[in-house]
mmCIF file of the N, C-alpha and C atoms, coordinates in Angstrom:
data_MODEL
# 
_entry.id   MODEL 
# 
loop_
_atom_site.group_PDB 
_atom_site.id 
_atom_site.type_symbol 
_atom_site.label_atom_id 
_atom_site.label_alt_id 
_atom_site.label_comp_id 
_atom_site.label_asym_id 
_atom_site.label_entity_id 
_atom_site.label_seq_id 
_atom_site.pdbx_PDB_ins_code 
_atom_site.Cartn_x 
_atom_site.Cartn_y 
_atom_site.Cartn_z 
_atom_site.occupancy 
_atom_site.B_iso_or_equiv 
_atom_site.pdbx_formal_charge 
_atom_site.auth_seq_id 
_atom_site.auth_comp_id 
_atom_site.auth_asym_id 
_atom_site.auth_atom_id 
_atom_site.pdbx_PDB_model_num 
ATOM 1   N N  . MET A 1 1  ? -30.170 1.971   17.110  1.00 0.00 ? 1  MET A N  1 
ATOM 2   C CA . MET A 1 1  ? -29.751 0.585   16.970  1.00 0.00 ? 1  MET A CA 1 
ATOM 3   C C  . MET A 1 1  ? -28.255 0.471   17.277  1.00 0.00 ? 1  MET A C  1 
ATOM 4   N N  . ASP A 1 2  ? -27.886 -0.617  17.896  1.00 0.00 ? 2  ASP A N  1 
ATOM 5   C CA . ASP A 1 2  ? -26.449 -0.820  18.061  1.00 0.00 ? 2  ASP A CA 1 
ATOM 6   C C  . ASP A 1 2  ? -25.871 -1.339  16.743  1.00 0.00 ? 2  ASP A C  1 
ATOM 7   N N  . ASP A 1 3  ? -24.564 -1.366  16.637  1.00 0.00 ? 3  ASP A N  1 
ATOM 8   C CA . ASP A 1 3  ? -23.909 -1.689  15.369  1.00 0.00 ? 3  ASP A CA 1 
ATOM 9   C C  . ASP A 1 3  ? -24.248 -3.084  14.871  1.00 0.00 ? 3  ASP A C  1 
ATOM 10  N N  . ASP A 1 4  ? -24.340 -4.044  15.769  1.00 0.00 ? 4  ASP A N  1 
ATOM 11  C CA . ASP A 1 4  ? -24.680 -5.411  15.389  1.00 0.00 ? 4  ASP A CA 1 
ATOM 12  C C  . ASP A 1 4  ? -26.078 -5.454  14.762  1.00 0.00 ? 4  ASP A C  1 
ATOM 13  N N  . GLN A 1 5  ? -27.036 -4.783  15.383  1.00 0.00 ? 5  GLN A N  1 
ATOM 14  C CA . GLN A 1 5  ? -28.398 -4.744  14.862  1.00 0.00 ? 5  GLN A CA 1 
ATOM 15  C C  . GLN A 1 5  ? -28.464 -3.990  13.535  1.00 0.00 ? 5  GLN A C  1 
ATOM 16  N N  . LEU A 1 6  ? -27.713 -2.908  13.425  1.00 0.00 ? 6  LEU A N  1 
ATOM 17  C CA . LEU A 1 6  ? -27.692 -2.119  12.201  1.00 0.00 ? 6  LEU A CA 1 
ATOM 18  C C  . LEU A 1 6  ? -27.139 -2.941  11.038  1.00 0.00 ? 6  LEU A C  1 
ATOM 19  N N  . LEU A 1 7  ? -26.064 -3.655  11.268  1.00 0.00 ? 7  LEU A N  1 
ATOM 20  C CA . LEU A 1 7  ? -25.475 -4.493  10.232  1.00 0.00 ? 7  LEU A CA 1 
ATOM 21  C C  . LEU A 1 7  ? -26.423 -5.635  9.851   1.00 0.00 ? 7  LEU A C  1 
ATOM 22  N N  . GLN A 1 8  ? -27.080 -6.204  10.844  1.00 0.00 ? 8  GLN A N  1 
ATOM 23  C CA . GLN A 1 8  ? -28.054 -7.269  10.578  1.00 0.00 ? 8  GLN A CA 1 
ATOM 24  C C  . GLN A 1 8  ? -29.213 -6.743  9.736   1.00 0.00 ? 8  GLN A C  1 
ATOM 25  N N  . ARG A 1 9  ? -29.746 -5.587  10.081  1.00 0.00 ? 9  ARG A N  1 
ATOM 26  C CA . ARG A 1 9  ? -30.885 -5.014  9.344   1.00 0.00 ? 9  ARG A CA 1 
ATOM 27  C C  . ARG A 1 9  ? -30.489 -4.662  7.912   1.00 0.00 ? 9  ARG A C  1 
ATOM 28  N N  . ALA A 1 10 ? -29.333 -4.046  7.724   1.00 0.00 ? 10 ALA A N  1 
ATOM 29  C CA . ALA A 1 10 ? -28.869 -3.712  6.382   1.00 0.00 ? 10 ALA A CA 1 
ATOM 30  C C  . ALA A 1 10 ? -28.713 -4.981  5.547   1.00 0.00 ? 10 ALA A C  1 
ATOM 31  N N  . THR A 1 11 ? -28.228 -6.039  6.163   1.00 0.00 ? 11 THR A N  1 
ATOM 32  C CA . THR A 1 11 ? -28.055 -7.312  5.466   1.00 0.00 ? 11 THR A CA 1 
ATOM 33  C C  . THR A 1 11 ? -29.413 -7.890  5.074   1.00 0.00 ? 11 THR A C  1 
ATOM 34  N N  . GLU A 1 12 ? -30.376 -7.835  5.978   1.00 0.00 ? 12 GLU A N  1 
ATOM 35  C CA . GLU A 1 12 ? -31.724 -8.318  5.658   1.00 0.00 ? 12 GLU A CA 1 
ATOM 36  C C  . GLU A 1 12 ? -32.309 -7.569  4.458   1.00 0.00 ? 12 GLU A C  1 
ATOM 37  N N  . LEU A 1 13 ? -32.013 -6.274  4.358   1.00 0.00 ? 13 LEU A N  1 
ATOM 38  C CA . LEU A 1 13 ? -32.524 -5.444  3.269   1.00 0.00 ? 13 LEU A CA 1 
ATOM 39  C C  . LEU A 1 13 ? -31.641 -5.483  2.022   1.00 0.00 ? 13 LEU A C  1 
ATOM 40  N N  . GLY A 1 14 ? -30.469 -6.125  2.135   1.00 0.00 ? 14 GLY A N  1 
ATOM 41  C CA . GLY A 1 14 ? -29.541 -6.185  1.015   1.00 0.00 ? 14 GLY A CA 1 
ATOM 42  C C  . GLY A 1 14 ? -28.896 -4.851  0.704   1.00 0.00 ? 14 GLY A C  1 
ATOM 43  N N  . ARG A 1 15 ? -28.641 -4.060  1.736   1.00 0.00 ? 15 ARG A N  1 
ATOM 44  C CA . ARG A 1 15 ? -28.076 -2.723  1.574   1.00 0.00 ? 15 ARG A CA 1 
ATOM 45  C C  . ARG A 1 15 ? -26.645 -2.666  2.076   1.00 0.00 ? 15 ARG A C  1 
ATOM 46  N N  . VAL A 1 16 ? -25.810 -1.962  1.332   1.00 0.00 ? 16 VAL A N  1 
ATOM 47  C CA . VAL A 1 16 ? -24.435 -1.699  1.757   1.00 0.00 ? 16 VAL A CA 1 
ATOM 48  C C  . VAL A 1 16 ? -24.472 -0.496  2.698   1.00 0.00 ? 16 VAL A C  1 
ATOM 49  N N  . LEU A 1 17 ? -23.783 -0.596  3.810   1.00 0.00 ? 17 LEU A N  1 
ATOM 50  C CA . LEU A 1 17 ? -23.717 0.518   4.758   1.00 0.00 ? 17 LEU A CA 1 
ATOM 51  C C  . LEU A 1 17 ? -22.541 1.424   4.424   1.00 0.00 ? 17 LEU A C  1 
ATOM 52  N N  . VAL A 1 18 ? -22.789 2.718   4.454   1.00 0.00 ? 18 VAL A N  1 
ATOM 53  C CA . VAL A 1 18 ? -21.733 3.723   4.315   1.00 0.00 ? 18 VAL A CA 1 
ATOM 54  C C  . VAL A 1 18 ? -21.626 4.403   5.670   1.00 0.00 ? 18 VAL A C  1 
ATOM 55  N N  . SER A 1 19 ? -20.419 4.443   6.212   1.00 0.00 ? 19 SER A N  1 
ATOM 56  C CA . SER A 1 19 ? -20.279 4.944   7.574   1.00 0.00 ? 19 SER A CA 1 
ATOM 57  C C  . SER A 1 19 ? -18.931 5.627   7.796   1.00 0.00 ? 19 SER A C  1 
ATOM 58  N N  . GLN A 1 20 ? -18.916 6.489   8.789   1.00 0.00 ? 20 GLN A N  1 
ATOM 59  C CA . GLN A 1 20 ? -17.680 7.076   9.287   1.00 0.00 ? 20 GLN A CA 1 
ATOM 60  C C  . GLN A 1 20 ? -17.479 6.693   10.751  1.00 0.00 ? 20 GLN A C  1 
ATOM 61  N N  . ASP A 1 21 ? -18.164 5.643   11.171  1.00 0.00 ? 21 ASP A N  1 
ATOM 62  C CA . ASP A 1 21 ? -18.144 5.162   12.549  1.00 0.00 ? 21 ASP A CA 1 
ATOM 63  C C  . ASP A 1 21 ? -17.164 4.005   12.696  1.00 0.00 ? 21 ASP A C  1 
ATOM 64  N N  . LYS A 1 22 ? -16.094 4.221   13.459  1.00 0.00 ? 22 LYS A N  1 
ATOM 65  C CA . LYS A 1 22 ? -15.084 3.177   13.675  1.00 0.00 ? 22 LYS A CA 1 
ATOM 66  C C  . LYS A 1 22 ? -15.666 1.941   14.360  1.00 0.00 ? 22 LYS A C  1 
ATOM 67  N N  . ASP A 1 23 ? -16.651 2.143   15.221  1.00 0.00 ? 23 ASP A N  1 
ATOM 68  C CA . ASP A 1 23 ? -17.254 1.002   15.909  1.00 0.00 ? 23 ASP A CA 1 
ATOM 69  C C  . ASP A 1 23 ? -17.958 0.068   14.919  1.00 0.00 ? 23 ASP A C  1 
ATOM 70  N N  . LEU A 1 24 ? -18.635 0.638   13.926  1.00 0.00 ? 24 LEU A N  1 
ATOM 71  C CA . LEU A 1 24 ? -19.281 -0.187  12.905  1.00 0.00 ? 24 LEU A CA 1 
ATOM 72  C C  . LEU A 1 24 ? -18.224 -0.926  12.092  1.00 0.00 ? 24 LEU A C  1 
ATOM 73  N N  . LEU A 1 25 ? -17.131 -0.275  11.805  1.00 0.00 ? 25 LEU A N  1 
ATOM 74  C CA . LEU A 1 25 ? -16.026 -0.908  11.097  1.00 0.00 ? 25 LEU A CA 1 
ATOM 75  C C  . LEU A 1 25 ? -15.498 -2.104  11.896  1.00 0.00 ? 25 LEU A C  1 
ATOM 76  N N  . ARG A 1 26 ? -15.340 -1.937  13.188  1.00 0.00 ? 26 ARG A N  1 
ATOM 77  C CA . ARG A 1 26 ? -14.894 -3.035  14.059  1.00 0.00 ? 26 ARG A CA 1 
ATOM 78  C C  . ARG A 1 26 ? -15.907 -4.185  14.059  1.00 0.00 ? 26 ARG A C  1 
ATOM 79  N N  . GLU A 1 27 ? -17.193 -3.822  14.076  1.00 0.00 ? 27 GLU A N  1 
ATOM 80  C CA . GLU A 1 27 ? -18.241 -4.851  14.052  1.00 0.00 ? 27 GLU A CA 1 
ATOM 81  C C  . GLU A 1 27 ? -18.179 -5.643  12.744  1.00 0.00 ? 27 GLU A C  1 
ATOM 82  N N  . GLY A 1 28 ? -17.994 -4.947  11.634  1.00 0.00 ? 28 GLY A N  1 
ATOM 83  C CA . GLY A 1 28 ? -17.853 -5.622  10.349  1.00 0.00 ? 28 GLY A CA 1 
ATOM 84  C C  . GLY A 1 28 ? -16.652 -6.548  10.323  1.00 0.00 ? 28 GLY A C  1 
ATOM 85  N N  . ALA A 1 29 ? -15.541 -6.109  10.886  1.00 0.00 ? 29 ALA A N  1 
ATOM 86  C CA . ALA A 1 29 ? -14.342 -6.952  10.966  1.00 0.00 ? 29 ALA A CA 1 
ATOM 87  C C  . ALA A 1 29 ? -14.605 -8.192  11.815  1.00 0.00 ? 29 ALA A C  1 
ATOM 88  N N  . ARG A 1 30 ? -15.362 -8.021  12.886  1.00 0.00 ? 30 ARG A N  1 
ATOM 89  C CA . ARG A 1 30 ? -15.718 -9.171  13.732  1.00 0.00 ? 30 ARG A CA 1 
ATOM 90  C C  . ARG A 1 30 ? -16.567 -10.159 12.940  1.00 0.00 ? 30 ARG A C  1 
ATOM 91  N N  . TRP A 1 31 ? -17.536 -9.648  12.210  1.00 0.00 ? 31 TRP A N  1 
ATOM 92  C CA . TRP A 1 31 ? -18.384 -10.523 11.390  1.00 0.00 ? 31 TRP A CA 1 
ATOM 93  C C  . TRP A 1 31 ? -17.538 -11.277 10.368  1.00 0.00 ? 31 TRP A C  1 
ATOM 94  N N  . LEU A 1 32 ? -16.558 -10.608 9.774   1.00 0.00 ? 32 LEU A N  1 
ATOM 95  C CA . LEU A 1 32 ? -15.664 -11.284 8.824   1.00 0.00 ? 32 LEU A CA 1 
ATOM 96  C C  . LEU A 1 32 ? -14.908 -12.418 9.509   1.00 0.00 ? 32 LEU A C  1 
ATOM 97  N N  . ARG A 1 33 ? -14.339 -12.144 10.677  1.00 0.00 ? 33 ARG A N  1 
ATOM 98  C CA . ARG A 1 33 ? -13.589 -13.166 11.417  1.00 0.00 ? 33 ARG A CA 1 
ATOM 99  C C  . ARG A 1 33 ? -14.460 -14.365 11.757  1.00 0.00 ? 33 ARG A C  1 
ATOM 100 N N  . GLU A 1 34 ? -15.743 -14.083 12.062  1.00 0.00 ? 34 GLU A N  1 
ATOM 101 C CA . GLU A 1 34 ? -16.673 -15.144 12.452  1.00 0.00 ? 34 GLU A CA 1 
ATOM 102 C C  . GLU A 1 34 ? -17.381 -15.766 11.252  1.00 0.00 ? 34 GLU A C  1 
ATOM 103 N N  . HIS A 1 35 ? -16.994 -15.346 10.052  1.00 0.00 ? 35 HIS A N  1 
ATOM 104 C CA . HIS A 1 35 ? -17.576 -15.861 8.806   1.00 0.00 ? 35 HIS A CA 1 
ATOM 105 C C  . HIS A 1 35 ? -19.088 -15.660 8.750   1.00 0.00 ? 35 HIS A C  1 
ATOM 106 N N  . LYS A 1 36 ? -19.552 -14.535 9.303   1.00 0.00 ? 36 LYS A N  1 
ATOM 107 C CA . LYS A 1 36 ? -20.965 -14.176 9.219   1.00 0.00 ? 36 LYS A CA 1 
ATOM 108 C C  . LYS A 1 36 ? -21.164 -13.345 7.956   1.00 0.00 ? 36 LYS A C  1 
ATOM 109 N N  . ASN A 1 37 ? -22.147 -13.717 7.164   1.00 0.00 ? 37 ASN A N  1 
ATOM 110 C CA . ASN A 1 37 ? -22.407 -13.023 5.913   1.00 0.00 ? 37 ASN A CA 1 
ATOM 111 C C  . ASN A 1 37 ? -23.074 -11.671 6.183   1.00 0.00 ? 37 ASN A C  1 
ATOM 112 N N  . PHE A 1 38 ? -22.607 -10.640 5.493   1.00 0.00 ? 38 PHE A N  1 
ATOM 113 C CA . PHE A 1 38 ? -23.240 -9.320  5.593   1.00 0.00 ? 38 PHE A CA 1 
ATOM 114 C C  . PHE A 1 38 ? -23.149 -8.630  4.249   1.00 0.00 ? 38 PHE A C  1 
ATOM 115 N N  . SER A 1 39 ? -23.941 -7.591  4.087   1.00 0.00 ? 39 SER A N  1 
ATOM 116 C CA . SER A 1 39 ? -24.136 -6.990  2.762   1.00 0.00 ? 39 SER A CA 1 
ATOM 117 C C  . SER A 1 39 ? -23.099 -5.944  2.376   1.00 0.00 ? 39 SER A C  1 
ATOM 118 N N  . GLY A 1 40 ? -22.093 -5.720  3.169   1.00 0.00 ? 40 GLY A N  1 
ATOM 119 C CA . GLY A 1 40 ? -21.006 -4.825  2.803   1.00 0.00 ? 40 GLY A CA 1 
ATOM 120 C C  . GLY A 1 40 ? -20.974 -3.527  3.585   1.00 0.00 ? 40 GLY A C  1 
ATOM 121 N N  . ILE A 1 41 ? -19.758 -3.001  3.744   1.00 0.00 ? 41 ILE A N  1 
ATOM 122 C CA . ILE A 1 41 ? -19.541 -1.730  4.442   1.00 0.00 ? 41 ILE A CA 1 
ATOM 123 C C  . ILE A 1 41 ? -18.559 -0.900  3.621   1.00 0.00 ? 41 ILE A C  1 
ATOM 124 N N  . ILE A 1 42 ? -18.883 0.361   3.475   1.00 0.00 ? 42 ILE A N  1 
ATOM 125 C CA . ILE A 1 42 ? -17.957 1.338   2.904   1.00 0.00 ? 42 ILE A CA 1 
ATOM 126 C C  . ILE A 1 42 ? -17.651 2.309   4.031   1.00 0.00 ? 42 ILE A C  1 
ATOM 127 N N  . TYR A 1 43 ? -16.366 2.414   4.384   1.00 0.00 ? 43 TYR A N  1 
ATOM 128 C CA . TYR A 1 43 ? -15.951 3.240   5.511   1.00 0.00 ? 43 TYR A CA 1 
ATOM 129 C C  . TYR A 1 43 ? -15.102 4.409   5.031   1.00 0.00 ? 43 TYR A C  1 
ATOM 130 N N  . ALA A 1 44 ? -15.362 5.569   5.599   1.00 0.00 ? 44 ALA A N  1 
ATOM 131 C CA . ALA A 1 44 ? -14.564 6.764   5.308   1.00 0.00 ? 44 ALA A CA 1 
ATOM 132 C C  . ALA A 1 44 ? -14.220 7.457   6.620   1.00 0.00 ? 44 ALA A C  1 
ATOM 133 N N  . HIS A 1 45 ? -12.942 7.647   6.874   1.00 0.00 ? 45 HIS A N  1 
ATOM 134 C CA . HIS A 1 45 ? -12.507 8.362   8.073   1.00 0.00 ? 45 HIS A CA 1 
ATOM 135 C C  . HIS A 1 45 ? -12.921 9.824   7.949   1.00 0.00 ? 45 HIS A C  1 
ATOM 136 N N  . GLN A 1 46 ? -13.444 10.383  9.005   1.00 0.00 ? 46 GLN A N  1 
ATOM 137 C CA . GLN A 1 46 ? -13.992 11.741  8.988   1.00 0.00 ? 46 GLN A CA 1 
ATOM 138 C C  . GLN A 1 46 ? -12.995 12.811  8.579   1.00 0.00 ? 46 GLN A C  1 
ATOM 139 N N  . LEU A 1 47 ? -11.735 12.626  8.903   1.00 0.00 ? 47 LEU A N  1 
ATOM 140 C CA . LEU A 1 47 ? -10.745 13.668  8.634   1.00 0.00 ? 47 LEU A CA 1 
ATOM 141 C C  . LEU A 1 47 ? -9.957  13.443  7.338   1.00 0.00 ? 47 LEU A C  1 
ATOM 142 N N  . ARG A 1 48 ? -10.245 12.359  6.628   1.00 0.00 ? 48 ARG A N  1 
ATOM 143 C CA . ARG A 1 48 ? -9.455  12.038  5.441   1.00 0.00 ? 48 ARG A CA 1 
ATOM 144 C C  . ARG A 1 48 ? -10.214 12.177  4.131   1.00 0.00 ? 48 ARG A C  1 
ATOM 145 N N  . ILE A 1 49 ? -11.439 12.670  4.185   1.00 0.00 ? 49 ILE A N  1 
ATOM 146 C CA . ILE A 1 49 ? -12.244 12.805  2.970   1.00 0.00 ? 49 ILE A CA 1 
ATOM 147 C C  . ILE A 1 49 ? -13.265 13.919  3.161   1.00 0.00 ? 49 ILE A C  1 
ATOM 148 N N  . THR A 1 50 ? -13.534 14.640  2.094   1.00 0.00 ? 50 THR A N  1 
ATOM 149 C CA . THR A 1 50 ? -14.580 15.657  2.143   1.00 0.00 ? 50 THR A CA 1 
ATOM 150 C C  . THR A 1 50 ? -15.909 15.033  1.733   1.00 0.00 ? 50 THR A C  1 
ATOM 151 N N  . VAL A 1 51 ? -16.981 15.718  2.023   1.00 0.00 ? 51 VAL A N  1 
ATOM 152 C CA . VAL A 1 51 ? -18.299 15.238  1.614   1.00 0.00 ? 51 VAL A CA 1 
ATOM 153 C C  . VAL A 1 51 ? -18.355 15.120  0.091   1.00 0.00 ? 51 VAL A C  1 
ATOM 154 N N  . GLY A 1 52 ? -17.803 16.089  -0.605  1.00 0.00 ? 52 GLY A N  1 
ATOM 155 C CA . GLY A 1 52 ? -17.785 16.050  -2.060  1.00 0.00 ? 52 GLY A CA 1 
ATOM 156 C C  . GLY A 1 52 ? -17.040 14.839  -2.602  1.00 0.00 ? 52 GLY A C  1 
ATOM 157 N N  . GLN A 1 53 ? -15.892 14.522  -2.003  1.00 0.00 ? 53 GLN A N  1 
ATOM 158 C CA . GLN A 1 53 ? -15.133 13.340  -2.416  1.00 0.00 ? 53 GLN A CA 1 
ATOM 159 C C  . GLN A 1 53 ? -15.935 12.062  -2.162  1.00 0.00 ? 53 GLN A C  1 
ATOM 160 N N  . MET A 1 54 ? -16.616 12.018  -1.009  1.00 0.00 ? 54 MET A N  1 
ATOM 161 C CA . MET A 1 54 ? -17.433 10.847  -0.691  1.00 0.00 ? 54 MET A CA 1 
ATOM 162 C C  . MET A 1 54 ? -18.517 10.651  -1.740  1.00 0.00 ? 54 MET A C  1 
ATOM 163 N N  . VAL A 1 55 ? -19.199 11.722  -2.082  1.00 0.00 ? 55 VAL A N  1 
ATOM 164 C CA . VAL A 1 55 ? -20.274 11.630  -3.078  1.00 0.00 ? 55 VAL A CA 1 
ATOM 165 C C  . VAL A 1 55 ? -19.720 11.143  -4.409  1.00 0.00 ? 55 VAL A C  1 
ATOM 166 N N  . GLU A 1 56 ? -18.614 11.699  -4.844  1.00 0.00 ? 56 GLU A N  1 
ATOM 167 C CA . GLU A 1 56 ? -18.007 11.279  -6.114  1.00 0.00 ? 56 GLU A CA 1 
ATOM 168 C C  . GLU A 1 56 ? -17.615 9.803   -6.081  1.00 0.00 ? 56 GLU A C  1 
ATOM 169 N N  . ASP A 1 57 ? -16.967 9.376   -5.002  1.00 0.00 ? 57 ASP A N  1 
ATOM 170 C CA . ASP A 1 57 ? -16.546 7.985   -4.895  1.00 0.00 ? 57 ASP A CA 1 
ATOM 171 C C  . ASP A 1 57 ? -17.745 7.043   -4.836  1.00 0.00 ? 57 ASP A C  1 
ATOM 172 N N  . LEU A 1 58 ? -18.777 7.420   -4.101  1.00 0.00 ? 58 LEU A N  1 
ATOM 173 C CA . LEU A 1 58 ? -19.960 6.574   -4.003  1.00 0.00 ? 58 LEU A CA 1 
ATOM 174 C C  . LEU A 1 58 ? -20.699 6.485   -5.336  1.00 0.00 ? 58 LEU A C  1 
ATOM 175 N N  . GLU A 1 59 ? -20.723 7.574   -6.090  1.00 0.00 ? 59 GLU A N  1 
ATOM 176 C CA . GLU A 1 59 ? -21.324 7.534   -7.429  1.00 0.00 ? 59 GLU A CA 1 
ATOM 177 C C  . GLU A 1 59 ? -20.554 6.563   -8.322  1.00 0.00 ? 59 GLU A C  1 
ATOM 178 N N  . LEU A 1 60 ? -19.231 6.627   -8.259  1.00 0.00 ? 60 LEU A N  1 
ATOM 179 C CA . LEU A 1 60 ? -18.397 5.732   -9.046  1.00 0.00 ? 60 LEU A CA 1 
ATOM 180 C C  . LEU A 1 60 ? -18.621 4.272   -8.647  1.00 0.00 ? 60 LEU A C  1 
ATOM 181 N N  . ILE A 1 61 ? -18.641 4.007   -7.365  1.00 0.00 ? 61 ILE A N  1 
ATOM 182 C CA . ILE A 1 61 ? -18.882 2.654   -6.865  1.00 0.00 ? 61 ILE A CA 1 
ATOM 183 C C  . ILE A 1 61 ? -20.247 2.148   -7.324  1.00 0.00 ? 61 ILE A C  1 
ATOM 184 N N  . SER A 1 62 ? -21.241 2.989   -7.217  1.00 0.00 ? 62 SER A N  1 
ATOM 185 C CA . SER A 1 62 ? -22.591 2.614   -7.618  1.00 0.00 ? 62 SER A CA 1 
ATOM 186 C C  . SER A 1 62 ? -22.669 2.263   -9.098  1.00 0.00 ? 62 SER A C  1 
ATOM 187 N N  . ALA A 1 63 ? -21.968 3.024   -9.930  1.00 0.00 ? 63 ALA A N  1 
ATOM 188 C CA . ALA A 1 63 ? -22.000 2.794   -11.374 1.00 0.00 ? 63 ALA A CA 1 
ATOM 189 C C  . ALA A 1 63 ? -21.169 1.582   -11.783 1.00 0.00 ? 63 ALA A C  1 
ATOM 190 N N  . ALA A 1 64 ? -20.126 1.272   -11.023 1.00 0.00 ? 64 ALA A N  1 
ATOM 191 C CA . ALA A 1 64 ? -19.162 0.257   -11.454 1.00 0.00 ? 64 ALA A CA 1 
ATOM 192 C C  . ALA A 1 64 ? -19.336 -1.114  -10.805 1.00 0.00 ? 64 ALA A C  1 
ATOM 193 N N  . THR A 1 65 ? -20.176 -1.228  -9.784  1.00 0.00 ? 65 THR A N  1 
ATOM 194 C CA . THR A 1 65 ? -20.326 -2.500  -9.081  1.00 0.00 ? 65 THR A CA 1 
ATOM 195 C C  . THR A 1 65 ? -21.795 -2.867  -8.946  1.00 0.00 ? 65 THR A C  1 
ATOM 196 N N  . SER A 1 66 ? -22.021 -4.137  -8.640  1.00 0.00 ? 66 SER A N  1 
ATOM 197 C CA . SER A 1 66 ? -23.377 -4.609  -8.364  1.00 0.00 ? 66 SER A CA 1 
ATOM 198 C C  . SER A 1 66 ? -23.464 -5.034  -6.900  1.00 0.00 ? 66 SER A C  1 
ATOM 199 N N  . GLN A 1 67 ? -24.672 -5.153  -6.407  1.00 0.00 ? 67 GLN A N  1 
ATOM 200 C CA . GLN A 1 67 ? -24.886 -5.553  -5.014  1.00 0.00 ? 67 GLN A CA 1 
ATOM 201 C C  . GLN A 1 67 ? -24.226 -6.895  -4.713  1.00 0.00 ? 67 GLN A C  1 
ATOM 202 N N  . ASP A 1 68 ? -24.268 -7.806  -5.671  1.00 0.00 ? 68 ASP A N  1 
ATOM 203 C CA . ASP A 1 68 ? -23.687 -9.133  -5.450  1.00 0.00 ? 68 ASP A CA 1 
ATOM 204 C C  . ASP A 1 68 ? -22.194 -9.084  -5.135  1.00 0.00 ? 68 ASP A C  1 
ATOM 205 N N  . GLU A 1 69 ? -21.504 -8.053  -5.600  1.00 0.00 ? 69 GLU A N  1 
ATOM 206 C CA . GLU A 1 69 ? -20.068 -7.918  -5.363  1.00 0.00 ? 69 GLU A CA 1 
ATOM 207 C C  . GLU A 1 69 ? -19.735 -7.453  -3.944  1.00 0.00 ? 69 GLU A C  1 
ATOM 208 N N  . TRP A 1 70 ? -20.725 -7.017  -3.193  1.00 0.00 ? 70 TRP A N  1 
ATOM 209 C CA . TRP A 1 70 ? -20.472 -6.414  -1.886  1.00 0.00 ? 70 TRP A CA 1 
ATOM 210 C C  . TRP A 1 70 ? -20.622 -7.348  -0.705  1.00 0.00 ? 70 TRP A C  1 
ATOM 211 N N  . TRP A 1 71 ? -21.152 -8.536  -0.900  1.00 0.00 ? 71 TRP A N  1 
ATOM 212 C CA . TRP A 1 71 ? -21.364 -9.440  0.230   1.00 0.00 ? 71 TRP A CA 1 
ATOM 213 C C  . TRP A 1 71 ? -20.045 -9.761  0.927   1.00 0.00 ? 71 TRP A C  1 
ATOM 214 N N  . GLY A 1 72 ? -20.012 -9.511  2.248   1.00 0.00 ? 72 GLY A N  1 
ATOM 215 C CA . GLY A 1 72 ? -18.839 -9.815  3.057   1.00 0.00 ? 72 GLY A CA 1 
ATOM 216 C C  . GLY A 1 72 ? -17.625 -8.959  2.755   1.00 0.00 ? 72 GLY A C  1 
ATOM 217 N N  . ARG A 1 73 ? -17.848 -7.749  2.284   1.00 0.00 ? 73 ARG A N  1 
ATOM 218 C CA . ARG A 1 73 ? -16.749 -6.889  1.840   1.00 0.00 ? 73 ARG A CA 1 
ATOM 219 C C  . ARG A 1 73 ? -16.730 -5.582  2.634   1.00 0.00 ? 73 ARG A C  1 
ATOM 220 N N  . ILE A 1 74 ? -15.528 -5.123  2.965   1.00 0.00 ? 74 ILE A N  1 
ATOM 221 C CA . ILE A 1 74 ? -15.329 -3.817  3.585   1.00 0.00 ? 74 ILE A CA 1 
ATOM 222 C C  . ILE A 1 74 ? -14.359 -3.045  2.703   1.00 0.00 ? 74 ILE A C  1 
ATOM 223 N N  . GLU A 1 75 ? -14.759 -1.857  2.302   1.00 0.00 ? 75 GLU A N  1 
ATOM 224 C CA . GLU A 1 75 ? -13.905 -0.992  1.477   1.00 0.00 ? 75 GLU A CA 1 
ATOM 225 C C  . GLU A 1 75 ? -13.750 0.353   2.158   1.00 0.00 ? 75 GLU A C  1 
ATOM 226 N N  . TYR A 1 76 ? -12.680 1.032   1.823   1.00 0.00 ? 76 TYR A N  1 
ATOM 227 C CA . TYR A 1 76 ? -12.340 2.294   2.446   1.00 0.00 ? 76 TYR A CA 1 
ATOM 228 C C  . TYR A 1 76 ? -12.338 3.416   1.407   1.00 0.00 ? 76 TYR A C  1 
ATOM 229 N N  . LEU A 1 77 ? -12.841 4.565   1.805   1.00 0.00 ? 77 LEU A N  1 
ATOM 230 C CA . LEU A 1 77 ? -12.771 5.778   1.001   1.00 0.00 ? 77 LEU A CA 1 
ATOM 231 C C  . LEU A 1 77 ? -11.720 6.685   1.599   1.00 0.00 ? 77 LEU A C  1 
ATOM 232 N N  . PRO A 1 78 ? -11.075 7.520   0.831   1.00 0.00 ? 78 PRO A N  1 
ATOM 233 C CA . PRO A 1 78 ? -11.300 7.745   -0.586  1.00 0.00 ? 78 PRO A CA 1 
ATOM 234 C C  . PRO A 1 78 ? -10.674 6.643   -1.447  1.00 0.00 ? 78 PRO A C  1 
ATOM 235 N N  . ILE A 1 79 ? -11.221 6.515   -2.670  1.00 0.00 ? 79 ILE A N  1 
ATOM 236 C CA . ILE A 1 79 ? -10.685 5.566   -3.627  1.00 0.00 ? 79 ILE A CA 1 
ATOM 237 C C  . ILE A 1 79 ? -9.395  6.162   -4.173  1.00 0.00 ? 79 ILE A C  1 
ATOM 238 N N  . GLY A 1 80 ? -8.353  5.372   -4.162  1.00 0.00 ? 80 GLY A N  1 
ATOM 239 C CA . GLY A 1 80 ? -7.075  5.798   -4.763  1.00 0.00 ? 80 GLY A CA 1 
ATOM 240 C C  . GLY A 1 80 ? -6.568  7.075   -4.398  1.00 0.00 ? 80 GLY A C  1 
# 
């Protein structure tokens, strides 16, 4: 799937996308500019976070937030 289709499908399913793909990040930014609603993106640069850090941060995000808080939102890992 291309990034536009992937973001659309995740939104239909109410799922937040976790990605290390800059193109998906750009697509999400475009959707924000165009005021298109989407279910959220969590982005992590490949060279700035380990898999272990990603898992820890995603566990924290999962425990501390609800799906409703993610609509139209892009966040970056690592946290803090």
